[in-house]
N, C-alpha and C positions, 0 to 999 in steps of 0.2 A: 297452610291456611288455618287460622284460629278456630277452635271448636264452635265458638259462637256463630261464626260465618256459616259453618256446616249446618247448624240448626236453623239459621235464618233461611238458607236456601231450601232446606227440607220443608219448612213451613210454607214457603212460597209455592213450591211444587205441589204439595198436598192440598193447598187451597184452591188450586186450579182444576177444573174438570172440563173435559171436552170429549164428546162422543165422536167416534170415527164417522166420517162422511165419505160416501163413494165419490171417487174423483173421475171426472170426464177427461177424455184424451186431451192433453195439452193444458189442462187447468192446474192451478197450484193448490196444494193442500199442506197445511202445517198445523199440528196440534199445539195446544197451549204448553204442554210439557216439553215439546221440541223447541218452542220459542224460548222458554225459560232456560233450557239447557244451552242453547246457542248463546244467550246473553251471558250465562255464567262462564262458558268457555272463553268468550272474548274478554271478559273482565279479568280472568286469571292471566291470559296472555298479555294483556296490556299492563298489568301490574307487575309482571316479572321484570326484574332489573336488566336493562339492555346491556349493561356493562359485562355481564357474565352469562346471560342466557344463551346457550349454544344455538338457538334458533334466530338470533338477531345480529348476524355479522354485518348486515347493511347499515344498521345504526352505528356500529362501531367504526365503520369506514367514514361516516360523516364526522364522527368525533376526531378521528386521526387527521382528517383534512383540516379541521379547525385548528388542531394543534400545530400543524405545519405553518400556520399564519403567525405563530408566536416566535419570539426570539429564542431559538434553540441552539444548543451547542452542537457541533458536528456529530458527536457521539449520540446525543439525544435524537437528532434528525435521522441518523441511520436506524435507530431502534424504531422510531415512529413509522418511517417509510417501509421497513421490513414488515412490521405488524400490519400496516395498512394493506400491503400487497397480499399477505396471507388471508386477511379478512375478505378482500375483494375476490380471491379465488374461492373461498368457502361460500361466498354469496352467489357464485356462479358467473361473476364478471371476469372471465379468463383474460380477455383482451386488456381490460384495465389493469389487471394484476400484472400482466406481462410488461406493460408500459411502466408501471410503478417500479417493479423489481429490476428491469433492465436499465432504467434511468438511474436507479440507485447504484447499480454496479458500475455504470459509466461515470457517474459522479464521483464515486470513491476512487476510481482510477485517475480521473482528471485532477482530483484534489489531493492525490497521493495519500489517501486514507487507507491504512492497513487494517483490515477487519480481523478480529480474533478468528482462529481457525474454525471453531464450531459455527460462528455466525456466517462466515464465508461459505461453509458447506450448506447451511440452511438456505442461504440466498440462492446458491446454485441449484439446489434441489427444487426449490419452489419455482424457479424459472423453468426448469425442465417439466415439472408437473403442470405448470400453466400452459406450456406448449401442448403437452399431451391432452389435457382436458379441452383446450381450444379445438384440437383436431377432432375429438369425439363430438363436441357440440356442433361443429360446422358440417360434419359428415354423418355420423351415426344418428344424431338427433335431428338436425335440420333437414338432412336429406336421407331420412331413414329408409332402409331397404331390408329385404328378407334375410340377408346374411350380415347385416350390420353388427359389428362387435361379437360375432360368433368365432370362437377360437378353434383351430388356427385361422386367422383372417386370410381370406383368399377370394377370388372371383369378384362378385359384386360388393363384397365387404371392403375391398380396397378403397382407400380414400381418394376422391377426385380433387378435393381441395387439400393441398399437401403441405401448406406452411406449418401447420401444427406438428405433423409427424416429422417434417424435416428439422424443425427447431428442436424437437425432442431428441432426434438422432444426434444432432450436433452437441447438445448440452449433456446428454447422458454419456456420449463418447468422452467429452472433457472430464466428466466426473470419474469415469473408469480409468482414464489416463492418470488421474491423480491418486486414485485408490482402486487398485485392481481387485480388491477383495469385496467390493461393493456389489454383492450378488443381486440385490434388489434393482440396482441400476442396470445390471446386465440383463435381467429378465425384462425390464421395461424397454430397454434398447431393442431387444428382439421383437417385442410387440410393435414398436414404432416402425421397424423395418417391414413387418407384416403389413402394417397400414399403408406403406408405400408400395407394396407389391414386390419388395426386394428381398423377401425371406425365402429360402435360406441363402441364395446365391450372393446377395449383396452384403451380408453380415461379415465383418472381419472374422477370420478363422478363430482368433483368440477369444472372441466374445460370443461365438455362435453356440446356440443351444440346439442339439440335434433333433430333427423332426421325429425320429423314431421313438422318442420318449412319449409322444402324444398319441400313438396308434391305439385304436380300440381293440379289445380282446374278442369282440363278437360284432357282426354287422347287424344292427337292429333296424336298419332302414332309415331314410332321411325324414325326420319330423320337421316339416317346413313351418315357419312362423306365419300364421295367417291372421294375427291380431289386427293389422290395419284393414284388411279386406272385411273382417268381421265387425269392425267399428269399436274394438275394445283396446286399441293401443293407447291406453291412458297414460299421459305423462304425469309421473308422480314420484314420490319418495318411498322409503322403506314403509311397508304397510302390510295389511292382512287381506285375505280373500276368503269368500265362501262361494262355492259352486253348488247350487241346488235349485230345485223347482220351488220358487217362492209363492207361486199363485196356482199351483195344481193343474197346469195345462200339459204336463208331461215333458216340458222342455226345461233344460237346466239354465238358470239365470246366473248372473254374477253380481256379487256385492264386493266392492274393492275400497279399502281405506288407505290413508297415507298418514305417516307420523307427523308431518309438518303441522303445527298446531292450528293453523287457519286454513288447511287444505281440506276441501269438501269430500266427505264420504260419497261414493258413487254407486248407483244401482243401474245395472244394464239388463234389460228384458230381452230374452231370446225370442226373436221373431219367427223362428222356424224355417228360415230361408237362407241361412248362412250368414245372417247379420244380427246384430244386437241394436236396441234403441236405448239411449240414455234416458231413463225415467226418474232420475233423482228428484227433480222438482215435483213431478206429479205424485211421487211416492211420499211427499211430505218430509223429505230428509234435509232440506236446505237448512244450513246452520249446524248440522251434525258434522263437525270438523275434527281433524286429528284422528289418531288411532293407529298405533303400531301393529295391532293385531285385532282380529274379530273372530268370534266363535259363535256357533249356532246351537239352538236347542228349541224344542217345543215345550217351553216352561209351563204353559197353561193348558196343555193337552187339548188344543183346539184343532190340531191337524195341520197347522201352518208353521213353518220354521221362523223362529224369532232370532234376533241378533244381539250379541253383547259386544260393545266396542270398548277396547282397552287402550288407555292413554298414558303417556308420560314415561314410558320405559327408557332407561339409560340416562335420564336427565337429572336425577337426584331431586334436589329441592325445586328445580325448575320444571320438574315433571309432575308436580302435585296437581293433577287434573282428575276430575271424576270420570268413572266409566259410565257408559250409557246402556240401558236395556231398551231395545227397540222391539215393541210388540208388533207382530205382523197381523194386520186387521183382516187379511184374507181377501181384500178388494183392491190390492195394488198399493195400499198405503201402510205406513208404519208410524207408530206413536212412541215418543220417548216416555217411558213409564218408570224411569229410574227411581225417582223419589217416592212415588206411590207404592212401588214394590219393596221399598225399604233398603235399596242398594246405594243410596246416595252417600258417597264418601270420597275422600280426596287422597290418593296415593299414587306414586309412580309404579305402573305395572304394564306388562305386555302379555301376561299369560294367565289363562283360566281354563277350567274344564268342567263339564257337566256330567253328573251321574246320579242315579237314585241310590244314595249310599245306605239308606235304611229300608229299601225295598217296600215303600208304601205306595208306589205307583206314580210318583211325581218327581221330576228332576230337581236335584239340588246343585249347588254351584260352589266350587272351590276357586279362589282367586289368590294367586301367588304375587306378592309385592316385593319391591326391591328395597331392602333395608340395609343401611350402612351405619357405622358407629356415629357419624355426625348427622345422620338423617334417618332415625329409626322409624320403621313402620311394621305393622303386623299383617300377616296373611289372614285370609277370611274364609270361613265355611258358612255358606248361607243355606239353611234348611227351608224347603218349600212348604208353605203353610196351606197349600191347596186352594187359596183364594186370591191368587195374584200377588201375594206378598211373601217375604222371606224373613227369617230370623237368623241372626248371626250367632254361630256356636263354635267358632274355631278354638278359642282359648280354653273352655272347659274340656274340649276334646283333644287338647295337646297339639294343635296344628297352627298355632299363631306365630311363634317366634322361630322362623325358619331361615332368616338371612336374606341374601340377595337372590331371589328366586327368578329363574329365567325360563323354566319350562315345567308344566305339570301335566300329568296324564293319569286317567283312571284305567284300570284293567283288572280282571279277576285272575291273578297269577296262580292261585291254588285251586281254581275251579270249584269253589264252594258256594257260588251263587251271590256272594257279596263283592262289590267292586272295591279293589284296593287302590292306593294312591302312591304314585311315584313323583318325587319332587326333585327337579334339577336345579342345583345351586351354583352360582358363579363365585368361586373363591372359598369353597367349603365342601364338605362331604354331602353327597346327595342322600335322599331319604326314601326308603320304601316302607310305607305304613300298611300293615295288614289289617283289614277290616274284620274284627272279631265280633261284631254285632253289639247289641245293647249290653250295658253292664248289668242291668237287671232285666232278664228276659221276660219276667212277669209284668213289668211295668216299663216298657221301652220308651225312652225319651231321647230326642235328637241331640240334646245337650249333655247326655250321659252315655255317649257311645265309646266303644273301645277300639281305638286305632293303636296298634302295637308297632313300634319302630323295630323292624326286623332287618334293617340294612346290613348290619355286620354279619349276621348269620347267613343272610342271602348272598352276600358278597357283591353288592351293586353300588358301593359308595362312590366309585370313580366314574368319570374324570372329576378332578377337584375344581376345574374351571369348565363348566358345561353350559349347554344352551338347550336346543330343541330336543324333545323326547317323545316316545310313544311305546305302547304295547302292540305287538303284532306277532302272528305265528309264521315266522319266515320259513320253517322247515315242515309245516303241515303235519305236526305230530299231535295236535289237539291241545297244546299248552302254550299260552302267550309268553313270548320272549320280550326283551326290552332293548330298544335302541336309544342311545343318548349321545348327542354330539359334543365334542370338545370345542372350546372356544378361547384360545389364547396362543399368542406367539411372543417370543422375546423381542423380535424386531421384524421389519419387513424383509430382511435378509432371509428369515426362516421360510417365508412364502416362496421366494426364489429357489432356495436350496431344496425345499420339498419338491417343487415342480421339476427341478433338474436332477432329482435322484441323489442329492447330496445329504450328508448328516444335517439335521436341523433340530431346533428347540421349538416345540409347539405341542399343544394338547390335541391328541387324536380322539376320535369317537370310540364308543364302546358298543359292542353287540353282545348281549348277555343271553345265553341259551338256558332255557328253563329245564331244570333237571327233574321236575315232577315231584320233588320232595321238599320244596321250600327254599332250595338253593339254586344258584345260577352259576354258569361257567362262562368266563370271558373268552369268546371265540372270534374276537375282532380280527386278529392276524390270520387265523386259520381260514376265515371266510373272506379274506382280502378286502376288508373294509377299513384297514389302517391306511387309507390313501385319500384322505380328505382333510383339508385345513380350513378353519374358520367357517364352518357351516352355520347359516342363520336360519332362513326359511328352509323347511325340509318336510318331505312327505313320502308316501308310498302308494303304489298302485301296480297294476299288471299291464305292462306295455304290450305284450305279445299274446295275451290270453292263454298262457300255458299253465295258469293256476298257481304260479309262484310269485310272491310279492316283490317288486323291484323298488329301488330307492332313488329319489332325486334330491340333491342337496344344493341349495342356493348359497353361494359363498360370498365372502367379502368382509370388510371392516370400514369404519368411517373414513380412514385415510384414503386420499386419492392414489396412493401407492398400491393399495390393495386391489389390483387388477389381476384376478385369477379366475380360471374357468369354473363355472358351475359344473357339478359332477352328477352323471347318471350311472347307476349300477344295476345291471340285470342279474336277477336271481337265477342261477343255473341249478335248478332242481334241488334247492336247499343245500347244495354241496359247497358252493362258492359264489361270490358276487363278482361279475365281470364288468370291467369299465367299458361302457359303450358311449362315452361322452362325445367323441369326435365323429363316430359313424352315424349317430343320430342327430348331429347338429345341435347338441344341448349345451356346448361349452361357452355359454354367454359370459363375456368379461365384465359386464356391468353387475352391480350389487344385486344378488338374488335374494328375495325375501319370500313372502308367502307363496305356497305352491298347492295346487289342487289337481288331482287326477279325476277325470270323469268322461263318460261317453256323451259328449255334447251333441254330436250329429245323430245320436240314436241308431248308429249303424253297427254296434257291437264292438267298437274299439275305443279304448280310453285315450283321450287327448290330455294334454298337460298345459295348464295355465300357470304363469309365474308373474307375480308382481315384482317390478324392477325399481331400482333407484336406491340411493344411499341415505344416510342420516343428515348430512350437511345440506343446507338450503340450496346450494349450487349443484348438488349431485342428483339431479332428477333424470329419469329415463322412461322410455315407453314400456308398458307391459307387453308380454309375449304370450302367444297361444300356439303351442306346437301341435299340428294336426297329425294324428296317427295314420301312417300309410297302410296299415293292416298287415296281418301275418298269416291269415288262413286258418286260424284256430277257432274253436267254438266257445260259447259263453252262455250264461244265464243271468238275468237281472231279477232280484227279489226286493220288493218294496214291502216292508213289514209295518204292521199296525198293532200296537199293544192294546189290550183291554184292561186286564188287571195290571200288567206291566205298563210303564209309561207309554203314552201313545206313539212316540217316535221310536220306541223299541230299543233305546239305549241299553246295552248290556245283553241283549238277546244274542244267542250263539247259533251259528249256522254250520252244519256239517254236510258236505256232499260226498256221495260215493258213486264212482263211475269207472268204466273200463276205458283206458287210453292206450290204444294200439296193443290190446291184449293184457295190459297190466292194470290190476285194480288199484285205484288211487282214492285218497281222501283229501279234501280241501276244506279248510276251516276259516270262518270269518266271524267277527263280532261287530255288531252295529253300534255306531256312535263314538267308539273309543278310538279316535284318530290322532293325528299329529298335533303337537302343541303349537305349531306355527304353519298352519295350512288347513284348508277346509274342504274335504271331499264331500260329495253328496251322501245323504243318509241312505238312499237306496243302494243296495249292494250289487255291483257288477262283478261277476266271478268268472274267470276264464277256466275252461275245462279241456284245453288241448284238442286232441283229435277224437274225443268221445262222440259216439253217435247218439247216445241218450244218457240220462242220469238215472242210475239205479235207485237212488234214495236221496231225498232231501230231509234232513232232520233239523228242527228248530226248537231250541230250548229257551223257555221264557222264565226269567229269574224270579218274578213275583209269584206267579201261580205254580212255579216249579213243575211245569208240565212240558212234555216234548211232543211236538207234532211231527208225524212222519208221512211223507208223500213218496210214492214209488213210480217208477217208469215215467219220469218227467221229461217233457220235450226240451230240446236244446235251442239255442239262438232265439229265445223268447223272453219276455218280461212278464212277471206275475206279481199280483198283490196277495199278501199273506196276512190274514187277520188271526190274532191269537184265539185259539179254540175252534177255528173254522175247520170243516172237514175237507174242503177243496181249495185248490189254488185258483185265484181269479186272474185270467189273462189280462194283460195290459197292452194297449197299442199306443206306442209313442210315435209321433210324426218324425220321419227320417228326412234328412237333407244333407247337402254337402257344402263345405266351405270352398270357396275359390282359392286355388293355390297359385294363380297367376299373380306375379308381382305388380303392384300399382305403380303408376308413373310417379316421379318424385314430387310432383306438384299436387298429387291427389292421394296422399298416403292416409288421410282420414284420421290423423292423430287427435285424441281427445285431450283437452286441457282442463 
């Protein structure tokens, strides 16, 4: 979009003022800023060329239909029908795609047209994928159940409408008969047999993938999907999530986005009875559409979590959409204040992170953008002006030209009190920027800050094709480590080869252990985390309250061939990560995106929410909410409030000391610095194993540089902690339980 248009919309936004109004139950509210943003988003979408915009396959189907009315040569007709079938599938019209593609195959046979080998393979593959997707739509989506698409598919997950799976079995068998080395076809053939309930006994021996390959290494207990019962089985596409208490009632609410440009951002209020209510309209969010990711912060220090919506990731020039800053008014409504805050700009992005980089008590914002040689963009660092506005200072601080950025995370890796920045880049070396403070300590200026690139000496440049990232202390030694996922395969055969334990070409994640001296050691293989391909959404939490942080990875790629189980890894005392995917029921085959861990029932166990669905318009799916069955361990929840430090306490460090079955243990957490693709609550839920009490709670505040110490703290309780206060304030959150009983197939309660 031309610079003049940017300035025009900035003027329009700044010229509009609207005070927040309390909204009554059921009434609509929408600020002037939100209305203007909605109009801008729609304008950009409508102006994008339908011929190449990845979000407009339906328009291209209409175009190809019109072409078929013209006088085409047989070769031209083959090309047009094949492309039309592909676009129908991408648009979600699997049945139409099947008719188009199968008619094309029959027509070529009847007219004795011999297709080039590669074209023939494409045709056969897309027929197989159309059958596979049809089966998913008719069963997993339309008749959604608790075990739908959970790998390995069994029980109630088996398809009752079988034509899709049967067609997939037939076609993938034909593909394999022609090319026995097509491992992607073999993998999908086994999945199709699972859908029919004929795995493993019905799979021909030469194509069978042994079930032993999928066994868990630890029984974590069955985490049932209760999203339909809770009313949050939202049908959507790749998107973001924030799980937090947006209105201060002690109950964790959900904000969920979808990357589809005209798909509505959704706000679900926790009713405290095992259900959520869709309050999107009442919250004033109508028209806030799109958003591959969302991240939270209390940017104005008013005590209410605000939301940043990030748009346009992966789409290049068709992703040049503005982000949105949604101010939480504290009364159940949100205002789009992007322009008045000075954040209105148009770039393809899906990643951003908040931190108080200059320790002035106000949260600043780094936004990573996706820059390519043909479509250059610069990343942004916005300094908080303390008055609701920001000033952009990336270029003078050396943080602008960073390439195709897919993940950003703040974390104080050297424990000096200043947040450092890790930048994950797709197609280049990653960056670790050490925050060395103001260049002139006597006259500190936000645009004269010293960020030193220490990537090479720290040893954290890889993987060269990476995605989600974060800092966390996986081994509880008091020093933040780095996780960064890899995101690349040479072909879909690599996915199958990986799942079958065969040699493969693909980028693996990295787990970097902090050596306490400014360097890191790659411990990925030693910690058994070299077992995940194509992670997108990713986050961490404590499944069993043992005090060790576990990892959940949402997997997939835009292709319909990319059906691979999402992965859950349990942290076994910081010594190794155990694959618990199948024992916990976490192996969802649909595309997994944003992930949030949180104690939604307020019963002391962290549940897991995952936004599902792919990037293609036809690749939608229901969100999932995995209920934690409990593991008998103890916990504490700490809700921090900064005074000199930013009010949301980003960057505050927590250290617990306790005895667990006779052994003195230490557990460490940092507030606010979470995953680049998932939004956990800001209040800290911390497992403490079998401890009967907590000997010491220490909280370090980065701005005041003070440490609060509390001794002999009760367990299985929640507390509010104010910076500088002498006592912990008990918090009482309402407890409830989700129903785990499956709903009937005509009352699944899916949200659209």
